[in-house]
C-alpha positions as CSV (number, residue, x, y, z in Angstrom):
1,M,117.0,136.9,128.4
2,I,116.2,134.1,130.9
3,F,117.7,130.6,131.0
4,K,115.5,128.4,133.0
5,I,115.8,124.6,133.6
6,S,112.8,123.0,135.2
7,F,112.0,119.4,136.3
8,E,108.9,117.4,136.7
9,N,106.3,119.9,135.4
10,L,108.1,122.9,137.0
11,K,108.0,121.4,140.6
12,D,111.7,122.2,140.7
13,S,113.7,124.6,138.7
14,I,116.9,126.8,138.2
15,I,117.2,130.2,136.7
16,L,120.8,130.5,135.7
17,P,122.5,133.3,137.7
18,V,124.7,134.1,134.8
19,N,123.6,134.0,131.2
20,P,125.8,132.1,128.7
21,S,127.5,134.5,126.2
22,E,127.1,132.2,123.2
23,P,124.5,129.6,123.3
24,V,124.6,127.2,120.3
25,I,121.2,126.0,118.9
26,S,121.5,123.4,116.2
27,G,119.4,120.7,114.6
28,G,115.8,120.8,114.1
29,G,114.3,121.2,110.6
30,T,114.3,118.2,108.1
31,N,116.7,115.4,107.8
32,F,118.1,115.1,104.3
33,T,120.2,112.2,103.0
34,D,122.1,112.3,99.7
35,I,122.7,109.2,97.8
36,Q,124.3,108.3,94.5
37,V,122.2,106.5,92.0
38,I,123.8,104.3,89.3
39,K,123.6,106.2,86.0
40,G,121.3,108.7,87.7
41,G,123.6,110.9,89.6
42,E,123.1,112.4,93.0
43,R,119.7,112.3,94.6
44,T,118.2,113.6,97.9
45,I,116.0,111.5,100.3
46,I,113.8,113.8,102.6
47,G,113.4,112.2,105.9
48,N,111.6,113.1,109.1
49,S,112.3,116.2,111.3
50,M,115.5,116.2,113.4
51,L,115.7,116.9,117.2
52,Q,117.1,120.2,118.2
53,V,120.5,120.5,120.2
54,V,121.2,123.3,122.5
55,S,124.6,123.8,124.3
56,F,126.3,126.6,126.2
57,S,128.9,127.3,128.9
58,S,128.7,129.5,132.0
59,F,129.3,129.5,135.6
60,F,127.5,129.5,139.0
61,P,129.1,132.4,141.1
62,R,129.7,132.0,144.8
63,D,128.8,135.6,145.5
64,Y,126.2,137.9,143.8
65,D,127.7,140.6,141.5
66,S,125.4,143.0,139.8
67,S,127.7,143.5,136.8
68,Y,126.9,140.0,135.5
69,C,124.3,138.2,137.6
70,T,120.8,138.4,136.3
71,R,119.2,138.1,139.7
72,E,120.2,138.5,143.4
73,D,118.8,135.1,144.8
74,I,121.6,133.1,143.2
75,P,121.8,129.3,144.1
76,D,124.7,127.9,145.9
77,P,127.1,126.6,143.1
78,W,127.7,123.1,144.2
79,E,124.0,122.7,145.2
80,A,123.0,123.7,141.8
81,V,125.5,121.1,140.3
82,K,124.2,118.4,142.5
83,K,120.6,119.2,141.4
84,I,121.3,119.2,137.7
85,E,123.3,115.9,138.1
86,K,120.2,114.5,140.0
87,W,118.0,115.5,137.1
88,R,120.3,114.1,134.5
89,E,120.5,110.6,136.4
90,S,116.7,110.4,136.9
91,G,116.0,109.1,133.4
92,K,113.3,111.9,132.9
93,P,113.5,114.9,130.6
94,V,113.8,118.3,131.9
95,K,112.1,121.5,130.4
96,L,114.5,124.0,128.9
97,L,113.3,127.7,128.3
98,I,115.4,130.4,126.8
99,T,113.5,133.5,126.2
100,Q,113.9,135.5,123.1
101,T,115.2,132.5,121.2
102,G,112.0,130.3,120.7
103,V,113.6,127.5,122.7
104,N,111.0,126.0,125.0
105,M,111.2,122.3,125.0
106,Y,111.5,119.1,126.8
107,A,115.1,117.8,126.6
108,T,117.6,115.2,127.9
109,I,120.8,116.4,129.5
110,R,123.4,114.8,127.3
111,K,126.6,116.5,128.6
112,F,127.3,118.2,131.9
113,D,131.0,118.9,132.7
114,Y,131.9,121.3,135.6
115,R,135.1,122.5,137.4
116,E,136.5,125.2,139.6
117,K,139.2,127.6,138.3
118,G,142.4,128.6,140.1
119,G,142.0,132.0,141.7
120,E,138.2,131.9,141.8
121,P,137.4,129.8,144.7
122,G,133.7,128.8,145.1
123,D,132.7,129.7,141.5
124,V,131.9,126.6,139.4
125,Y,132.2,126.7,135.7
126,Y,130.3,124.4,133.5
127,D,129.5,123.1,130.0
128,I,126.1,121.5,129.2
129,E,124.4,120.2,126.3
130,F,120.7,119.4,125.9
131,K,118.8,117.3,123.1
132,E,115.2,117.8,122.5
133,F,113.0,115.1,123.7
134,K,109.6,114.1,122.2
135,F,107.2,112.0,124.0
136,I,106.0,108.8,122.2
137,K,102.2,108.6,121.8
138,I,101.1,105.0,122.0
139,R,97.7,104.3,120.7
140,E,95.8,101.5,122.5
141,V,93.9,99.1,120.2
142,V,91.1,97.3,121.9
143,K,90.2,94.1,120.2
144,E,86.7,92.9,120.6
145,A,86.2,89.2,121.4
146,P,84.6,87.4,118.7
147,K,80.9,86.8,119.1
148,V,80.0,83.2,119.6
149,Q,76.6,82.4,118.0
150,Q,74.8,80.2,120.6
151,Q,73.2,77.1,119.2
152,S,69.9,76.1,120.4
153,D,69.3,72.5,121.3
154,R,66.1,72.8,119.5
155,P,66.1,72.4,115.7
156,E,65.6,75.5,113.7
157,T,62.3,76.0,112.2
158,S,62.1,78.0,109.1
159,A,59.6,80.6,108.1
160,T,57.8,77.9,106.0
161,A,57.2,75.5,109.0
162,K,53.6,74.5,109.3
163,S,51.3,73.6,112.2
164,Y,49.1,70.6,112.9
165,T,46.4,69.8,115.3
166,V,46.4,66.3,116.6
167,V,43.1,64.3,116.2
168,K,42.0,61.1,117.6
169,G,43.9,58.1,116.4
170,D,47.1,60.1,115.5
171,C,50.6,59.1,116.2
172,L,53.8,60.7,115.2
173,W,54.6,58.2,112.7
174,N,51.4,58.8,110.7
175,I,51.7,62.5,111.1
176,A,55.3,62.3,109.7
177,K,54.2,60.0,106.9
178,K,51.5,62.5,106.0
179,F,53.8,65.5,105.7
180,Y,57.0,63.9,104.8
181,G,56.0,60.6,103.0
182,N,58.1,58.7,105.5
183,G,57.0,57.8,109.0
184,S,60.6,57.4,110.2
185,Q,60.9,61.2,110.0
186,Y,58.8,61.6,113.1
187,T,61.8,62.5,115.1
188,K,61.8,65.8,113.4
189,I,58.4,66.6,114.8
190,F,59.3,65.2,118.1
191,N,62.5,67.5,118.4
192,A,60.6,70.5,117.2
193,N,57.9,70.1,119.8
194,N,59.9,68.9,122.9
195,P,58.2,70.3,125.1
196,P,55.2,69.9,124.9
197,I,55.9,66.3,123.7
198,K,57.6,64.4,126.4
199,N,57.2,60.9,125.2
200,A,56.9,60.2,121.4
201,S,54.3,57.5,122.0
202,L,52.0,59.8,124.1
203,I,50.2,62.6,122.1
204,Y,46.8,63.7,122.7
205,P,43.8,65.1,120.5
206,G,43.9,69.0,120.4
207,Q,47.6,69.4,120.7
208,V,49.1,71.7,118.1
209,F,52.6,70.8,116.8
210,T,55.0,72.6,114.6
211,I,55.8,70.7,111.6
212,P,59.4,71.8,110.4
213,S,60.1,71.9,106.7
């Protein structure tokens, strides 16, 4: 069995030199809440999944001993303590791996107590607790700006608009009277044909005008 704590995507890590004898793995599964309903008795509300908690105790030995050390290249006890404290205070999760248990998760270090024992100078004993950490996925919602319909300065001409070819003696007033029955509506024709009409008093034979409905 291997107990490994790593930091920042395995850029730094510690493999515990002495395996804890009794790691405690709790939590996980589903959160249940029991409530009492008036005249209905006890009921259970099924909630979301709970985070896993892992705790254990062990020690960092000063010297290698093949009877309990899992590897020869053991870390300096106080350097290992400083490293774990640094990870704990970084505000970032660590990665905890315990082979043969299924524990392979990101976690925060919730507790880390350590001390030396009399008669064992240099060995550092510790108690540590981890709580599972799950990254929050934030979905970005992109809002499109509302489309602004640009209005033309030129009046809209419908599909029923007609055309008219100017003849000698025409003026916009007479043309408007012919199509609308009211000469004062000549401005409709002027606005719909500007250009080519630049002056309402100056139109010429042969010009073709749009007559809006």
